[in-house]
C-alpha positions in Angstrom: -16.5 3.2 -1.8 -14.9 0.2 -3.6 -11.3 -0.7 -3.0 -8.7 0.1 -5.7 -5.7 -2.2 -6.2 -2.6 -0.1 -6.2 0.1 -2.8 -6.1 0.3 -6.5 -6.7 3.2 -8.8 -5.9 3.6 -12.4 -7.0 6.2 -14.9 -5.8 7.3 -18.2 -7.1 7.4 -19.9 -3.7 5.7 -19.5 -0.4 9.1 -18.9 1.3 9.8 -15.9 -1.0 6.4 -14.5 -0.1 7.0 -15.0 3.6 10.5 -13.5 3.4 9.1 -10.4 1.7 6.3 -10.1 4.3 8.9 -10.2 7.1 10.9 -7.6 5.2 7.9 -5.3 5.1 7.5 -5.6 8.8 11.0 -4.4 9.7 12.3 -0.8 9.6 13.6 -0.6 6.1 10.7 -2.6 4.8 8.2 -0.2 6.3 10.2 2.7 4.8 10.0 0.9 1.4 6.3 0.3 1.7 5.5 3.9 2.6 7.8 5.4 -0.1 6.8 3.1 -2.9 3.2 2.1 -2.0 1.4 4.2 0.5 2.6 7.7 -0.6 2.0 6.9 -4.2 -1.6 5.7 -3.4 -2.3 8.8 -1.3 -0.9 11.1 -4.0 -3.0 9.4 -6.7 -6.1 9.5 -4.5 -5.8 13.0 -3.0 -3.9 14.6 -5.9 -6.9 14.0 -8.2 -9.1 16.5 -6.4 -10.3 14.6 -3.4 -9.9 16.8 -0.3 -10.4 14.4 2.5 -11.2 10.9 3.6 -14.6 9.5 2.9 -17.2 10.3 5.5 -18.9 7.4 7.3 -22.6 7.4 7.0 -24.3 7.1 10.4 
């Protein structure tokens, strides 16, 4: 199954990007990522009729 981009963030400087990365790795950043990114992606994916994760072919 191909990947689907659900969020894209761009920063003007590498420092801004690194600072945001560090934020996402701390407690409140993890909460933000789950609330704004992961839960939305799961809702969109599973809310559209898909009932489970894709099965791996052996």
